[in-house]
N, C-alpha and C positions, 0 to 999 in steps of 0.2 A: 200655177200657184207658187209663190215665193215663200219659203219658210226659212227663218234664220239666215236671210241673205243668199240662200240657194234656191235655184228653180228646182221645183218638186213636181215630176210627172205623175199624175193620177191615172189609175185604171178604173174604168166605169162599166159596172154590169147593170143593165136595164132589162127588165121584163115587162114588155107590153103585149103579152100573148105570144111572143117569139123572143128569144134571146138576142140581145144586142151588147156587144162588148168592144170596147176600144180604148185607147189611151189619149190623154190631152194635158197640156200644162197651163191652158188659160180658157177663158169663155169662148173666144173666137174659134180656137181649135176644137173645143167641145161641139160646137155647133157644126163646124165643118165636118167633123168625123161622124156625128150623128146623121147628118144628111146622106152620107155614104151608105146608110143601112136602109134607106127608103127609096124605092124606084121613083115615086112621085114627088121627090125633093126638088123640083124645078121652080117653085114660087120663091117669092121675097122672103127674108128671113122671118118677118113677123107673121106673114101667113103660114110659113112652115112651122114655126113654134105652136101656132094656134092649133094647127092639124094634130100635131103630135100630143099636145096636151089634151086635146078632145079624146084622141085615142086612149091615152093614159087615164082620163076620167072614166071611160067606159070599162077599163080593166080593173080600176081601183075603187070606183065609186066615189071617189074624192075629187074636189076641185083641184086643178093643176093650173098655176098662174103661168102665163106666157108674156107677161109684161117686159121680162128680159131673161137672159139666159141664167143669170144667177138665182132669181126667183124661181124660175122653172126647175132647177137642179134642186133646191131647197125643198119644193113641194114634192117632187119625185122621192126624195129621200124620206121625207115625212110620210107619204103614202105607202112606203115600203116597196116602191116599184124600181128602185135604184140602190146599188151598193157601191161605195167608193173605197178603193184600196191604194196604197202606195205601189207605184209600178216598179 
């Protein structure tokens, strides 16, 4: 994420029945670091996001979009399953 012309690394805390915490500065890095938290993350990006979104839905009871990483992150935030902090 770039704010005021500077790269801004964010720290993500996700709770999907187990804690996940990592840093990322863009959507590609977010997805890569999220994958590291899952043993079964060998599928294509869209299939992986779909699986994590289904897990998040089971935990939150809310629909989590997996159309793209940005929507996925917004839905996790709205569902209360993710917190984001400046790293």
